[in-house]
Steps between C-alpha positions, in 0.01 A plus 500: 500500500745302294456252224524223759169611657309482173653162425382371837148644439474341155627173639238507776218566251618217276529272800144575612373430148683167492352404838147581380549299182640211700202501736258497206679209337508314831127548553427368151699185576345447843144563382480341159142573385366375171157628388252224403449435134125529543300683766294290740207738447452662164454874527318696233696823494218683324263409783753564776589845370322794668188599313269796522187465709235314304199694386164413644306250295209623301159416635226632724595660828364308797378799700321271745832352615723806459273747677425257783875483569580865427682723748266794562760692702744472211223623273458805721871571465478467122208744505727769644643538150156625395441732797623807315195478271239289682347491847412172667314603816122491529352844442817645350454699184661470164862583441658525161324169445165377635477369856560124546258428783248238386666479157472122461156430357443867416404607151795612291509881483228495764614772741263794467668832435835360391620594152593169340687480171299423189688170473384391845144614429502291183637201691219537755226468237245230566519531879841337533616461862838456660542129564799283577600426141478845343658669804783246482555569130465877540752524783759308300517770232224766517588679178514179304178359644296820458667684216475874545445495876627804684655281769878543478589210732732254323335196657586208725682229306534272801201267532532472878482878536184513288331220691590653837376849413176360357449302820563821695260708289234232548514573875430870436125453530233448761372214282797345318419306185521122527817318413467271198519126542830335407506383140527134599192529720309683228581229245407229748166668565428515128584132463281408795210702362537357148291180555213698650516750214492217246201343674318833496576542131377147423183559699439824309541318169258225608246757615524687171451174307196404708353845451539480122326161496214630711452795265471281185148513338290212635287470181790476258437218248777297339551563126295275265691225328566554131446878519680773305875502550545869409720658239855391561629683198 
């Protein structure tokens, strides 16, 4: 290949570049776009930017609502993570951990013959039972909730997983414990019962006052006028 070939190649490359530049300039002239000085809708860039998922607000857990809408089949799938240590079928024995049949409503550390840790035995003092709240808290982080427990499971950080598995474990009984009422219904019931409770309290006060009057001595005489006033000093 001679010098003429390379000259032609360089010329072609330069020509293509000039054509591209010309097309860009032409498009700018044909489509003359000027951005507005102010946006029609103000955008808060801090709000529009991606943010991490918000943490759940502090407050009581509405087990009445969450458990009523829980997915029991999903809870059964979550429970498979525990199958290496616990059994879930009626009549099955203990594994590395105590059996889970009829666990909801059962006394903590209440399986006869199972060797619970001293931490769990201490937690069980006073006849504590497994209810919705303490099971919910325990499953989130067992070692943090019952310090010193022998349970090595890291816990279920996802609230939905905890609610679903609790709903599933509630079904592992021939007499499942009752679901709690939703918090709104419970508050409404308290408000509705308040007037009757106040009336009962007022009636009790009136009855106590009447009883004290009836028990006053009937022969009590009023003090004589001009009597001793006592020693004030």
